[in-house]
C-alpha positions as a LaTeX table, in Angstrom:
\begin{tabular}{lrrr}
\hline
Residue & $x$ (\AA) & $y$ (\AA) & $z$ (\AA) \\
\hline
Met1 & 0.00 & 0.00 & 0.00 \\
Glu2 & 1.07 & 3.58 & $-0.58$ \\
Leu3 & 1.25 & 6.05 & 2.26 \\
Thr4 & $-1.75$ & 8.35 & 1.99 \\
Arg5 & $-3.26$ & 11.26 & 3.88 \\
His6 & $-6.83$ & 11.65 & 5.03 \\
Leu7 & $-8.86$ & 14.45 & 6.49 \\
Leu8 & $-9.52$ & 13.69 & 10.16 \\
Gly9 & $-13.28$ & 13.93 & 10.09 \\
Thr10 & $-14.44$ & 17.53 & 9.89 \\
Thr11 & $-11.42$ & 18.94 & 11.78 \\
Gly12 & $-9.66$ & 20.02 & 8.59 \\
Leu13 & $-6.49$ & 18.28 & 9.84 \\
Ser14 & $-4.75$ & 16.25 & 7.13 \\
Val15 & $-3.05$ & 13.24 & 8.70 \\
Thr16 & $-1.05$ & 10.33 & 7.35 \\
Ser17 & $-2.67$ & 6.92 & 7.41 \\
Val18 & $-0.20$ & 5.93 & 10.13 \\
Cys19 & 0.16 & 7.80 & 13.42 \\
Ile20 & 3.21 & 7.38 & 15.66 \\
Gly21 & 2.12 & 6.23 & 19.11 \\
Thr22 & 4.46 & 7.13 & 21.95 \\
Ser23 & 3.21 & 5.21 & 24.96 \\
Pro24 & 6.32 & 2.95 & 24.95 \\
Leu25 & 8.61 & 6.01 & 24.87 \\
Gly26 & 7.59 & 6.89 & 28.41 \\
Ser27 & 9.29 & 3.66 & 29.53 \\
Ser28 & 6.62 & 1.50 & 31.17 \\
Pro29 & 8.26 & $-1.88$ & 31.83 \\
Arg30 & 5.26 & $-3.16$ & 33.79 \\
Leu31 & 3.09 & $-2.70$ & 30.71 \\
Tyr32 & 5.50 & $-3.56$ & 27.90 \\
Gly33 & 8.12 & $-5.72$ & 29.62 \\
Tyr34 & 11.07 & $-3.48$ & 28.73 \\
Glu35 & 12.52 & $-0.08$ & 29.54 \\
Val36 & 13.26 & 2.70 & 27.06 \\
Ala37 & 16.13 & 5.03 & 27.93 \\
Ala38 & 15.64 & 8.77 & 27.56 \\
Asp39 & 18.25 & 9.16 & 24.80 \\
Gln40 & 16.66 & 6.34 & 22.81 \\
Ala41 & 13.21 & 7.85 & 23.18 \\
Ile42 & 14.36 & 11.33 & 22.15 \\
Ala43 & 16.19 & 9.91 & 19.13 \\
Thr44 & 13.03 & 8.04 & 18.17 \\
Val45 & 10.95 & 11.22 & 18.28 \\
Arg46 & 13.56 & 13.06 & 16.20 \\
Ala47 & 13.34 & 10.28 & 13.61 \\
Ala48 & 9.55 & 10.49 & 13.67 \\
Leu49 & 9.69 & 14.24 & 13.05 \\
Gln50 & 11.92 & 13.62 & 10.01 \\
Gly51 & 10.08 & 10.55 & 8.77 \\
Pro52 & 7.16 & 9.85 & 6.48 \\
Phe53 & 4.36 & 10.18 & 9.05 \\
Asn54 & 2.99 & 13.55 & 10.17 \\
Phe55 & 0.86 & 12.55 & 13.18 \\
Ile56 & 2.18 & 11.91 & 16.71 \\
Asp57 & 0.04 & 10.77 & 19.63 \\
Thr58 & 0.85 & 10.87 & 23.34 \\
Ser59 & $-0.83$ & 11.33 & 26.73 \\
Asn60 & $-0.35$ & 13.18 & 30.00 \\
Ala61 & $-0.09$ & 9.85 & 31.82 \\
Tyr62 & 2.25 & 7.86 & 29.56 \\
Gly63 & 5.21 & 6.98 & 31.74 \\
Asp64 & 3.96 & 9.42 & 34.40 \\
Gly65 & 4.48 & 12.25 & 31.93 \\
Glu66 & 7.86 & 11.03 & 30.69 \\
Ser67 & 6.60 & 10.44 & 27.14 \\
Glu68 & 5.60 & 14.10 & 26.85 \\
Arg69 & 8.87 & 15.29 & 28.42 \\
Arg70 & 10.90 & 13.32 & 25.90 \\
Ile71 & 8.80 & 14.54 & 23.00 \\
Gly72 & 9.26 & 18.08 & 24.28 \\
Glu73 & 13.03 & 17.65 & 24.41 \\
Ala74 & 13.09 & 16.40 & 20.81 \\
Leu75 & 10.91 & 19.33 & 19.72 \\
Arg76 & 13.30 & 21.77 & 21.36 \\
Glu77 & 16.26 & 20.15 & 19.60 \\
Val78 & 14.64 & 20.55 & 16.15 \\
Gly79 & 13.29 & 24.03 & 16.79 \\
Gly80 & 9.64 & 23.18 & 17.43 \\
Leu81 & 6.89 & 21.18 & 15.79 \\
Pro82 & 7.52 & 21.02 & 12.03 \\
Gln83 & 4.99 & 22.65 & 9.76 \\
Asp84 & 2.20 & 20.32 & 8.71 \\
Phe85 & 2.70 & 18.04 & 11.73 \\
Val86 & $-0.19$ & 17.15 & 14.02 \\
Leu87 & 0.54 & 16.56 & 17.71 \\
Ala88 & $-2.17$ & 15.11 & 19.92 \\
Thr89 & $-2.19$ & 14.40 & 23.63 \\
Lys90 & $-4.78$ & 13.34 & 26.20 \\
Val91 & $-5.99$ & 14.64 & 29.54 \\
Asp92 & $-5.78$ & 12.20 & 32.45 \\
Pro93 & $-6.89$ & 12.07 & 36.08 \\
Asp94 & $-4.71$ & 13.29 & 38.90 \\
Pro95 & $-2.27$ & 10.38 & 39.47 \\
Glu96 & $-2.53$ & 10.66 & 43.26 \\
Thr97 & $-6.16$ & 11.55 & 43.96 \\
Gly98 & $-7.88$ & 10.18 & 40.86 \\
Asp99 & $-9.68$ & 13.51 & 40.39 \\
Phe100 & $-10.96$ & 13.84 & 36.81 \\
Ser101 & $-13.05$ & 16.98 & 37.18 \\
Gly102 & $-13.05$ & 20.01 & 34.93 \\
Asp103 & $-10.37$ & 21.58 & 37.12 \\
Arg104 & $-8.20$ & 18.51 & 36.62 \\
Val105 & $-8.72$ & 18.65 & 32.84 \\
Arg106 & $-7.37$ & 22.19 & 32.81 \\
Ala107 & $-4.42$ & 21.23 & 35.02 \\
Ser108 & $-3.67$ & 18.18 & 32.88 \\
Leu109 & $-3.49$ & 20.34 & 29.76 \\
Glu110 & $-1.23$ & 22.88 & 31.49 \\
Glu111 & 1.15 & 20.09 & 32.49 \\
Ser112 & 1.18 & 18.74 & 28.94 \\
Leu113 & 1.82 & 22.14 & 27.33 \\
Glu114 & 4.75 & 22.74 & 29.68 \\
Arg115 & 6.30 & 19.31 & 29.07 \\
Leu116 & 5.83 & 19.50 & 25.31 \\
Gly117 & 7.00 & 23.09 & 25.12 \\
Val118 & 4.08 & 24.26 & 22.99 \\
Ala119 & 1.53 & 27.04 & 23.53 \\
Arg120 & $-1.45$ & 25.18 & 22.11 \\
Leu121 & $-2.46$ & 21.83 & 20.64 \\
Gln122 & $-4.23$ & 20.80 & 17.48 \\
Leu123 & $-5.98$ & 17.85 & 19.15 \\
Leu124 & $-6.74$ & 16.99 & 22.79 \\
Tyr125 & $-8.52$ & 13.82 & 23.90 \\
Leu126 & $-10.47$ & 12.89 & 27.00 \\
His127 & $-8.57$ & 9.73 & 27.95 \\
Asp128 & $-10.19$ & 6.52 & 29.22 \\
Pro129 & $-13.36$ & 8.22 & 30.51 \\
Glu130 & $-14.57$ & 4.91 & 31.95 \\
Arg131 & $-12.63$ & 5.94 & 35.06 \\
Ile132 & $-15.52$ & 8.23 & 36.02 \\
Ser133 & $-19.26$ & 8.11 & 35.44 \\
Phe134 & $-20.81$ & 9.73 & 32.38 \\
Ala135 & $-22.90$ & 11.91 & 34.68 \\
Glu136 & $-19.77$ & 13.20 & 36.42 \\
Ala137 & $-18.00$ & 13.90 & 33.14 \\
Thr138 & $-20.89$ & 15.82 & 31.62 \\
Ser139 & $-21.88$ & 17.81 & 34.73 \\
Ala140 & $-21.37$ & 21.56 & 34.78 \\
Ser141 & $-18.04$ & 21.16 & 36.61 \\
Gly142 & $-17.06$ & 18.04 & 34.70 \\
Ala143 & $-14.43$ & 17.08 & 32.16 \\
Val144 & $-16.54$ & 17.49 & 29.02 \\
Pro145 & $-17.59$ & 21.15 & 29.53 \\
Ala146 & $-13.98$ & 21.92 & 30.47 \\
Leu147 & $-12.72$ & 20.48 & 27.19 \\
Val148 & $-15.30$ & 22.48 & 25.25 \\
Ala149 & $-14.19$ & 25.63 & 27.08 \\
Leu150 & $-10.50$ & 24.96 & 26.27 \\
Lys151 & $-11.44$ & 24.76 & 22.62 \\
Glu152 & $-13.46$ & 27.97 & 22.82 \\
Gln153 & $-10.48$ & 29.68 & 24.48 \\
Gly154 & $-8.20$ & 28.65 & 21.62 \\
Leu155 & $-5.85$ & 26.51 & 23.73 \\
Val156 & $-6.79$ & 23.50 & 21.60 \\
Asp157 & $-8.17$ & 23.39 & 18.09 \\
His158 & $-10.12$ & 20.16 & 18.31 \\
Ile159 & $-11.28$ & 17.73 & 20.99 \\
Gly160 & $-11.68$ & 13.97 & 20.94 \\
Val161 & $-12.36$ & 11.01 & 23.18 \\
Ala162 & $-10.03$ & 8.01 & 23.48 \\
Gly163 & $-10.46$ & 4.74 & 25.31 \\
Gly164 & $-10.95$ & 1.02 & 25.37 \\
Ser165 & $-14.52$ & 0.56 & 26.60 \\
Leu166 & $-16.71$ & 0.56 & 23.50 \\
Asp167 & $-19.98$ & 1.17 & 25.33 \\
Val168 & $-18.51$ & 4.15 & 27.15 \\
Leu169 & $-17.00$ & 5.57 & 23.97 \\
Met170 & $-20.39$ & 5.30 & 22.23 \\
Asp171 & $-21.98$ & 7.42 & 24.97 \\
Tyr172 & $-19.45$ & 10.17 & 24.31 \\
Val173 & $-19.71$ & 9.90 & 20.54 \\
Glu174 & $-23.47$ & 10.38 & 20.83 \\
Thr175 & $-23.06$ & 13.68 & 22.71 \\
Gly176 & $-22.11$ & 15.35 & 19.42 \\
Val177 & $-19.40$ & 17.30 & 21.27 \\
Phe178 & $-16.34$ & 15.42 & 20.09 \\
Glu179 & $-14.72$ & 15.60 & 16.67 \\
Val180 & $-12.43$ & 12.55 & 16.88 \\
Val181 & $-12.67$ & 9.13 & 18.51 \\
Leu182 & $-9.70$ & 6.86 & 19.23 \\
Thr183 & $-10.19$ & 3.20 & 20.09 \\
His184 & $-7.52$ & 0.61 & 20.75 \\
Asn185 & $-7.19$ & $-3.16$ & 20.41 \\
Arg186 & $-10.81$ & $-3.52$ & 19.26 \\
Tyr187 & $-10.44$ & $-3.26$ & 15.50 \\
Thr188 & $-7.82$ & $-5.76$ & 14.43 \\
Leu189 & $-7.48$ & $-8.86$ & 12.31 \\
Ile190 & $-8.90$ & $-10.96$ & 15.13 \\
Asp191 & $-11.21$ & $-8.58$ & 17.01 \\
Gln192 & $-13.55$ & $-6.25$ & 15.14 \\
Thr193 & $-15.99$ & $-5.50$ & 17.94 \\
Ala194 & $-15.41$ & $-1.76$ & 17.48 \\
Glu195 & $-16.99$ & $-1.73$ & 14.02 \\
Pro196 & $-20.42$ & $-0.37$ & 15.14 \\
Leu197 & $-18.67$ & 2.44 & 17.03 \\
Leu198 & $-16.51$ & 3.32 & 14.04 \\
Arg199 & $-19.52$ & 3.32 & 11.72 \\
Glu200 & $-21.48$ & 5.61 & 14.01 \\
Ala201 & $-18.53$ & 7.98 & 14.37 \\
Lys202 & $-18.06$ & 8.06 & 10.60 \\
Arg203 & $-21.79$ & 8.70 & 10.10 \\
Arg204 & $-21.49$ & 11.73 & 12.37 \\
Gly205 & $-18.53$ & 13.10 & 10.45 \\
Met206 & $-16.05$ & 12.31 & 13.21 \\
Gly207 & $-12.44$ & 11.37 & 12.57 \\
Val208 & $-11.50$ & 7.82 & 13.57 \\
Val209 & $-8.08$ & 6.84 & 14.89 \\
Asn210 & $-7.58$ & 3.11 & 15.34 \\
Ala211 & $-4.80$ & 2.33 & 17.79 \\
Ala212 & $-2.92$ & $-0.89$ & 18.55 \\
Pro213 & $-3.55$ & $-2.80$ & 15.29 \\
Tyr214 & $-1.21$ & $-5.51$ & 16.59 \\
Gly215 & $-3.31$ & $-6.14$ & 19.70 \\
Gly216 & $-0.43$ & $-5.29$ & 21.99 \\
Gly217 & 2.09 & $-7.36$ & 20.03 \\
Met218 & 0.40 & $-10.69$ & 19.31 \\
Leu219 & $-0.22$ & $-9.73$ & 15.67 \\
Ala220 & 3.30 & $-8.38$ & 15.23 \\
Lys221 & 5.46 & $-10.97$ & 16.97 \\
Gly222 & 3.08 & $-13.93$ & 16.63 \\
Ala223 & 1.12 & $-15.71$ & 19.35 \\
Arg224 & 3.99 & $-17.99$ & 20.30 \\
Ala225 & 6.29 & $-15.08$ & 21.04 \\
Gln226 & 3.55 & $-12.88$ & 22.55 \\
Pro227 & 0.71 & $-14.82$ & 24.19 \\
Leu228 & $-0.94$ & $-11.63$ & 25.49 \\
Tyr229 & $-3.66$ & $-9.83$ & 23.56 \\
Ala230 & $-4.38$ & $-6.22$ & 24.57 \\
Tyr231 & $-1.78$ & $-6.59$ & 27.37 \\
Arg232 & $-3.57$ & $-9.49$ & 29.01 \\
Arg233 & $-3.66$ & $-13.25$ & 28.57 \\
Asp234 & $-6.64$ & $-13.87$ & 26.34 \\
Glu235 & $-8.68$ & $-16.96$ & 25.74 \\
Asp236 & $-7.16$ & $-19.84$ & 23.79 \\
Ala237 & $-9.50$ & $-19.20$ & 20.84 \\
Thr238 & $-7.91$ & $-15.79$ & 20.26 \\
Arg239 & $-4.41$ & $-17.23$ & 20.41 \\
Gln240 & $-5.33$ & $-20.08$ & 18.08 \\
Lys241 & $-6.87$ & $-17.70$ & 15.55 \\
Ala242 & $-3.69$ & $-15.63$ & 15.60 \\
Leu243 & $-1.56$ & $-18.74$ & 15.06 \\
Thr244 & $-3.75$ & $-19.80$ & 12.13 \\
Met245 & $-3.52$ & $-16.35$ & 10.56 \\
Gln246 & 0.24 & $-16.31$ & 11.01 \\
Ala247 & 0.60 & $-19.65$ & 9.24 \\
Leu248 & $-1.67$ & $-18.47$ & 6.43 \\
Cys249 & 0.33 & $-15.25$ & 5.98 \\
Glu250 & 3.60 & $-17.20$ & 5.94 \\
Ser251 & 2.22 & $-19.44$ & 3.20 \\
Phe252 & 1.83 & $-16.29$ & 1.06 \\
Gly253 & 5.23 & $-14.92$ & 2.07 \\
Val254 & 3.60 & $-12.02$ & 3.95 \\
Pro255 & 4.58 & $-10.99$ & 7.50 \\
Leu256 & 1.65 & $-11.24$ & 9.88 \\
Ala257 & 2.45 & $-7.68$ & 11.02 \\
Ala258 & 2.04 & $-6.35$ & 7.46 \\
Ala259 & $-1.43$ & $-7.84$ & 7.19 \\
Ala260 & $-2.36$ & $-6.60$ & 10.68 \\
Leu261 & $-1.27$ & $-3.05$ & 9.91 \\
Gln262 & $-2.82$ & $-2.91$ & 6.46 \\
Phe263 & $-6.10$ & $-4.38$ & 7.75 \\
Ser264 & $-6.63$ & $-1.11$ & 9.59 \\
Val265 & $-5.02$ & 1.27 & 7.10 \\
Arg266 & $-7.02$ & $-0.01$ & 4.13 \\
Asp267 & $-10.37$ & 0.38 & 5.93 \\
Ser268 & $-12.40$ & 3.40 & 4.83 \\
Leu269 & $-13.74$ & 3.83 & 8.38 \\
Val270 & $-10.25$ & 4.64 & 9.70 \\
Ala271 & $-8.50$ & 7.96 & 9.04 \\
Ser272 & $-5.26$ & 7.03 & 10.79 \\
Thr273 & $-3.83$ & 3.96 & 12.53 \\
Ala274 & $-1.73$ & 4.56 & 15.65 \\
Val275 & 1.31 & 2.29 & 15.96 \\
Gly276 & 3.39 & 2.39 & 19.13 \\
Val277 & 7.15 & 2.66 & 18.62 \\
Ser278 & 10.03 & 2.17 & 21.04 \\
Asn279 & 13.02 & 2.94 & 18.80 \\
Ser280 & 13.76 & 4.76 & 15.57 \\
Asp281 & 14.11 & 1.53 & 13.56 \\
Arg282 & 10.43 & 0.83 & 14.13 \\
Ile283 & 9.47 & 3.87 & 12.06 \\
Glu284 & 11.18 & 2.58 & 8.92 \\
Glu285 & 9.96 & $-0.93$ & 9.69 \\
Thr286 & 6.39 & 0.39 & 9.81 \\
Arg287 & 6.84 & 1.98 & 6.41 \\
His288 & 8.08 & $-1.33$ & 4.98 \\
Leu289 & 5.13 & $-3.22$ & 6.48 \\
Leu290 & 2.78 & $-0.67$ & 4.96 \\
Glu291 & 4.37 & $-1.10$ & 1.54 \\
His292 & 4.48 & $-4.92$ & 1.59 \\
Asp293 & 2.21 & $-6.44$ & $-1.04$ \\
Val294 & $-0.70$ & $-8.40$ & 0.41 \\
Pro295 & $-2.50$ & $-10.43$ & $-2.29$ \\
Asp296 & $-6.27$ & $-10.28$ & $-2.61$ \\
Ala297 & $-6.44$ & $-14.05$ & $-2.14$ \\
Leu298 & $-4.85$ & $-13.68$ & 1.29 \\
Trp299 & $-7.27$ & $-10.92$ & 2.28 \\
Gln300 & $-10.21$ & $-13.13$ & 1.32 \\
Gln301 & $-8.97$ & $-15.95$ & 3.53 \\
Leu302 & $-8.09$ & $-13.66$ & 6.43 \\
Asp303 & $-11.52$ & $-12.04$ & 6.28 \\
Ala304 & $-13.15$ & $-15.46$ & 6.39 \\
Leu305 & $-11.02$ & $-16.44$ & 9.38 \\
Ala306 & $-11.77$ & $-13.18$ & 11.19 \\
Arg307 & $-15.48$ & $-13.76$ & 10.94 \\
Ser308 & $-15.37$ & $-17.45$ & 11.86 \\
\hline
\end{tabular}
């Protein structure tokens, strides 16, 4: 596949079909099983800023803020965010108290702007809103009105909602407030439960970002090397489906990771696919996976397997 750009819903932002995810760059060994040194992370961001993809995603909470700090250091080294780049982050609860009120949303953004070294953001998400009730989030002093106010004040251009709980995300999509929705691990070769959410978001003119197309690594490394799906040990049926897909891909001479990435990128529901990276080599590797030829005959068999 060729690298393309898409409009992110009605935001007017033009983003590449692949987005660089930076959760691993905050160094979270409990989540990923490995550490990422600061110099490696900063070098990776520099490579991303010089590479083929123009969309970078992070969060206030990734690595307790370390992901944003490292991105900010790389931005300072290159003289700021390059023209035509889109940088998105997410607001998160207070790490000590769990507060996720409107006041906390404003504080979270202030922390992010300081770490990143920017005065404003093109895109800001409400992150994992399942951590509070919908009623709390939408109350007068809640997170949602605070995000709307930040947009009205010009501190952010566009607002979105990002998370893993599909039912919760649908509630926020249906408010009509958000312009972008990000879901992770729920629209992959082996799990397409997010499809109704993506269709509803698309119908409303929202931009869709699909994160974690490898399911946390199973669809990149293979189920033997990575038995976890979405960072947890999944049922044997999921693992067996991944093993069957891997064998099928190998019979066509196609890396499983190439099919997993292109499954998301080729879908008209998805504007951009977020791929987490932990070193600069992964950026070029992602480009190669995107460009790898996947025959129609393989897609037909993978689609049949996915729906079985």
